[in-house]
C-alpha positions as CSV (number, residue, x, y, z in Angstrom):
1,X,101.8,92.8,95.7
2,X,99.5,95.5,94.4
3,X,100.6,99.1,94.1
4,X,98.8,102.4,94.0
5,X,99.5,106.1,94.0
6,X,100.0,107.9,97.4
7,X,97.1,110.3,97.4
8,X,97.3,112.7,94.5
9,X,101.1,112.4,94.3
10,X,102.9,110.4,91.6
11,X,104.6,108.1,94.1
12,X,103.5,104.5,93.9
13,X,103.4,102.5,97.1
14,X,102.4,99.0,98.1
15,X,98.9,98.3,99.3
16,X,100.3,97.0,102.6
17,X,102.6,99.2,104.7
18,X,105.0,97.7,107.2
19,X,104.6,99.3,110.6
20,X,107.5,99.1,112.9
21,X,106.1,100.3,116.2
22,X,106.9,97.0,117.9
23,X,110.6,97.0,116.9
24,X,112.8,97.2,119.9
25,X,109.9,96.8,122.2
26,X,108.0,93.5,121.6
27,X,110.2,92.5,118.7
28,X,114.0,92.1,119.1
29,X,116.4,93.4,116.4
30,X,117.2,90.0,114.8
31,X,113.5,89.2,114.3
32,X,112.8,92.8,113.1
33,X,115.5,92.4,110.4
34,X,113.9,89.1,109.3
35,X,110.5,90.8,109.1
36,X,111.9,93.7,107.0
37,X,113.7,91.2,104.6
38,X,110.5,89.3,104.3
39,X,108.5,92.4,103.6
40,X,110.8,93.5,100.8
41,X,110.8,90.0,99.3
42,X,106.9,90.1,99.3
43,X,106.9,93.5,97.5
44,X,106.1,95.7,100.4
45,X,107.9,99.0,99.7
46,X,106.4,101.4,102.2
47,X,108.0,101.2,105.7
48,X,106.5,103.3,108.5
49,X,108.3,104.3,111.7
50,X,108.4,107.3,114.1
51,X,110.9,109.0,116.3
52,X,108.8,107.9,119.3
53,X,108.6,104.2,118.5
54,X,110.5,101.8,120.6
55,X,110.8,100.8,124.3
56,X,111.1,103.1,127.2
57,X,110.8,106.9,127.0
58,X,110.7,107.9,123.3
59,X,114.3,107.0,122.5
60,X,114.0,106.5,118.8
61,X,115.0,102.8,118.9
62,X,112.7,101.7,116.1
63,X,114.5,104.2,113.8
64,X,117.9,103.0,115.0
65,X,116.9,99.4,114.1
66,X,115.9,100.4,110.6
67,X,119.1,102.4,110.2
68,X,121.3,99.4,111.1
69,X,119.2,97.3,108.7
70,X,119.8,99.8,105.9
71,X,123.5,99.7,106.7
72,X,123.6,96.0,105.8
73,X,123.4,97.1,102.2
74,X,122.0,95.0,99.4
75,X,119.8,97.8,98.1
76,X,117.7,97.9,101.2
77,X,117.4,101.6,101.4
78,X,116.9,102.3,97.7
79,X,114.1,99.7,97.6
80,X,112.3,101.3,100.6
81,X,109.8,104.1,100.6
82,X,110.6,105.4,104.1
83,X,108.3,107.3,106.4
84,X,108.8,108.7,109.9
85,X,107.0,111.2,112.1
86,X,107.5,114.2,114.3
87,X,105.4,115.5,117.3
88,X,106.2,113.6,120.5
89,X,108.6,114.5,123.3
90,X,112.0,113.0,122.6
91,X,113.7,112.6,126.0
92,X,117.0,111.1,125.0
93,X,118.3,113.6,122.4
94,X,116.6,116.9,123.3
95,X,116.8,117.3,127.1
96,X,118.5,120.6,126.6
97,X,115.5,122.1,124.8
98,X,113.5,122.7,127.9
99,X,109.9,123.6,127.2
100,X,110.5,123.1,123.4
101,X,111.1,119.4,124.1
102,X,107.4,119.0,124.9
103,X,105.0,117.3,122.4
104,X,103.9,119.5,119.6
105,X,105.0,121.1,116.3
106,X,107.0,124.2,115.5
107,X,109.4,125.1,112.8
108,X,112.2,124.9,115.4
109,X,111.1,121.4,116.4
110,X,110.5,120.0,112.9
111,X,113.9,121.0,111.7
112,X,115.9,119.7,114.7
113,X,113.9,116.5,115.2
114,X,114.2,115.6,111.5
115,X,118.0,115.9,111.6
116,X,118.0,113.4,114.6
117,X,115.7,111.0,112.8
118,X,117.9,111.0,109.7
119,X,120.9,110.3,111.9
120,X,119.2,107.3,113.6
121,X,117.9,106.0,110.2
122,X,121.4,106.4,108.6
123,X,120.0,108.1,105.6
124,X,120.0,111.6,104.1
125,X,116.3,111.9,103.3
126,X,112.8,110.6,103.9
127,X,110.3,109.9,101.2
128,X,107.5,110.8,103.6
129,X,107.4,112.8,106.8
130,X,104.3,112.9,109.0
131,X,103.0,115.3,111.6
132,X,102.2,112.6,114.1
133,X,99.3,114.5,115.6
134,X,97.5,117.8,115.1
135,X,98.9,120.7,117.0
136,X,96.4,123.5,116.8
137,X,98.7,125.9,118.8
138,X,101.0,126.0,115.7
139,X,99.8,128.1,112.8
140,X,99.7,126.8,109.3
141,X,102.0,129.6,108.0
142,X,104.6,128.3,110.5
143,X,104.0,124.7,109.7
144,X,104.1,125.0,106.0
145,X,107.2,127.2,106.3
146,X,108.9,124.3,108.2
147,X,107.9,121.6,105.8
148,X,108.5,123.6,102.7
149,X,112.1,124.2,104.0
150,X,112.9,120.5,104.5
151,X,111.3,119.6,101.1
152,X,113.3,122.2,99.3
153,X,116.5,121.1,101.1
154,X,116.0,117.6,99.7
155,X,115.6,116.0,103.1
156,X,111.9,115.2,102.6
157,X,109.9,114.3,99.5
158,X,106.3,114.3,100.7
159,X,104.4,115.5,103.8
160,X,101.7,113.5,105.6
161,X,99.5,113.9,108.6
162,X,98.2,111.6,111.3
163,X,95.2,111.8,113.6
164,X,93.8,114.9,111.9
165,X,90.1,115.8,111.9
166,X,88.4,116.3,108.5
167,X,88.4,120.1,109.0
168,X,92.1,120.0,109.8
169,X,92.8,118.3,106.5
170,X,90.7,120.9,104.6
171,X,92.4,123.8,106.5
172,X,95.8,122.4,105.8
173,X,95.3,122.0,102.1
174,X,93.7,125.5,101.7
175,X,96.8,127.0,103.5
176,X,99.2,125.0,101.3
177,X,97.4,126.0,98.1
178,X,97.8,129.7,99.0
179,X,101.6,129.1,99.2
180,X,101.6,127.1,95.9
181,X,102.8,124.1,97.9
182,X,101.6,120.5,97.4
183,X,100.6,120.1,101.1
184,X,99.4,116.8,102.5
185,X,99.5,113.6,100.3
186,X,98.2,111.2,103.0
187,X,96.7,110.9,106.4
188,X,97.2,108.0,108.9
189,X,94.0,107.4,110.8
190,X,92.5,104.9,113.2
191,X,90.1,103.1,110.9
192,X,88.8,99.5,110.9
193,X,85.6,97.5,110.9
194,X,84.9,98.3,114.6
195,X,86.0,102.0,114.3
196,X,84.1,103.5,111.3
197,X,83.4,107.0,112.6
198,X,86.1,108.4,110.1
199,X,83.6,107.7,107.3
200,X,81.5,110.6,108.6
201,X,84.0,113.4,107.9
202,X,87.7,112.3,107.6
203,X,87.4,110.0,104.6
204,X,85.2,112.3,102.6
205,X,87.6,115.3,103.4
206,X,90.6,113.2,102.4
207,X,89.1,112.1,99.1
208,X,88.0,115.6,98.2
209,X,91.5,117.0,98.9
210,X,93.5,114.2,97.2
211,X,94.8,112.8,100.4
212,X,95.3,109.0,100.7
213,X,94.2,107.2,103.9
214,X,96.5,104.8,105.6
215,X,94.6,103.1,108.4
216,X,96.5,102.3,111.6
217,X,95.2,99.7,114.2
218,X,93.4,97.8,111.4
219,X,92.6,95.1,113.9
220,X,91.4,97.4,116.6
221,X,94.2,96.4,119.0
222,X,93.5,92.7,118.5
223,X,89.7,92.9,118.8
224,X,89.3,91.8,115.2
225,X,91.9,89.0,115.5
226,X,91.2,85.4,115.2
227,X,91.9,84.8,118.9
228,X,89.8,87.6,120.4
229,X,87.1,85.2,121.7
230,X,89.5,82.7,123.1
231,X,89.6,83.5,126.8
232,X,92.5,81.1,127.3
233,X,94.6,83.1,124.8
234,X,97.1,85.4,126.6
235,X,98.9,88.5,125.4
236,X,97.1,91.2,123.5
237,X,93.7,89.6,123.7
238,X,93.9,89.3,127.5
239,X,94.7,93.0,127.8
240,X,91.6,94.0,126.0
241,X,89.2,91.6,127.8
242,X,86.8,94.4,128.8
243,X,86.4,95.6,125.2
244,X,86.0,92.1,123.9
245,X,83.1,91.5,126.4
246,X,81.4,94.7,125.2
247,X,81.7,93.7,121.6
248,X,81.0,90.0,122.1
249,X,77.7,89.8,120.1
250,X,79.4,91.4,117.1
251,X,82.6,89.3,117.5
252,X,80.6,86.1,117.7
253,X,78.8,87.0,114.4
254,X,82.1,87.9,112.8
255,X,83.6,84.6,113.9
256,X,80.7,82.7,112.3
257,X,81.0,84.7,109.1
258,X,84.7,84.1,109.0
259,X,84.1,80.3,109.2
260,X,81.6,80.6,106.4
261,X,84.2,82.3,104.2
262,X,87.0,80.0,105.2
263,X,89.4,82.8,106.2
264,X,90.5,84.1,109.7
265,X,89.0,87.3,111.0
266,X,92.2,89.3,110.8
267,X,92.7,88.6,107.1
268,X,89.0,89.5,106.4
269,X,89.4,92.8,108.4
270,X,92.5,93.8,106.3
271,X,90.8,92.8,103.0
272,X,87.8,94.9,104.0
273,X,90.0,98.0,104.4
274,X,91.7,97.4,101.1
275,X,88.2,97.4,99.5
276,X,87.7,101.1,100.3
277,X,88.4,103.6,97.5
278,X,89.6,106.0,100.2
279,X,92.3,103.7,101.5
280,X,95.8,103.8,99.9
281,X,97.7,101.3,102.0
282,X,96.9,99.4,105.2
283,X,99.5,99.5,108.0
284,X,100.3,96.1,109.5
285,X,102.5,95.9,112.6
286,X,103.7,92.3,112.9
287,X,105.7,91.2,115.9
288,X,107.1,88.2,114.1
289,X,107.9,87.2,110.5
290,X,105.2,84.5,110.7
291,X,102.6,87.2,111.5
292,X,103.7,89.2,108.5
293,X,103.5,86.2,106.2
294,X,100.0,85.5,107.6
295,X,98.8,89.1,107.0
296,X,100.0,88.9,103.3
297,X,97.2,86.4,102.7
298,X,94.6,89.1,102.9
299,X,95.6,90.1,99.4
300,X,94.1,86.9,98.1
301,X,90.7,87.6,99.6
302,X,88.0,89.0,97.3
303,X,84.9,90.4,99.1
304,X,81.9,90.7,96.9
305,X,78.7,92.7,97.3
306,X,77.1,90.2,99.6
307,X,80.1,89.8,101.8
308,X,80.5,93.6,102.2
309,X,76.8,93.9,103.0
310,X,77.1,91.2,105.7
311,X,80.1,93.0,107.3
312,X,78.1,96.2,107.3
313,X,75.3,94.4,109.2
314,X,77.8,93.1,111.8
315,X,79.8,96.3,112.1
316,X,77.4,99.2,111.2
317,X,79.1,102.4,110.1
318,X,77.8,106.0,110.9
319,X,75.4,105.7,108.0
320,X,77.5,107.5,105.4
321,X,79.2,110.8,105.1
322,X,78.0,114.0,106.8
323,X,75.5,115.6,106.7
324,X,73.4,112.8,105.0
325,X,74.3,110.4,107.8
326,X,72.2,112.4,110.2
327,X,70.2,115.0,108.3
328,X,68.0,115.1,105.2
């Protein structure tokens, strides 16, 4: 496993991050534990969850599964760089909050929801705590007051963002600097071969502000998987049939290119993300241990200049960063 620094922080994390969104929903607990054990054995140190992950109505089940796994001992917790998130409505634990239970961010919500996440995870701190989405109704003085408080209390080490625009990242960092606070060290963003719009503003803003990018949905919901063109294949590919038909010309070229390289499409898509100097770690969300073991093979793929050029031809980006992508 390769390791790199998380944004401009001194924390070193694995180039692949284990996403646990499927735990408790599509992946039962026994298999989830096998996946986590396999991840640690492979050198994956960064584990990503959220209070809203799991089946049903935002019950925190993914966090509970991780907590029970940590409780098995064997150094599991000390070996893990643990990340969770706050933003969504949490119906099970906060029904008494009334309007404050709605999705969003506030000092009130960050403090209370962090405590519940720590209880579910059976730990006393998080290495990384994300704002799961931008909430422009909350001011940065309030947000940084909230996150400074949990950092100083030793409950959180670093703060990250998710689904922020480029100007949100810049605004957040400017506000943090005024308070002499580290601010954001990473941003989770939807970014993959078929979704390259972040190259226009988000990636340049992140790089300029020392923020590492962690792509989520690296396979575009299965569109970049090896079975996307197989109409007989059920499950995830069947549910995105309309998107597959729209992208069929690109996917057929990608399929042919993958055959030339001798690797499946999903492994190439992951390797392409790891090639970016803006990307810190790629979030993979396996439903089975076999899927995780398969994803690990992307680390063995080297994409040279010609391979990268061909992928640009199949999946064109926005043409570079703004404003040069659309102006002189």
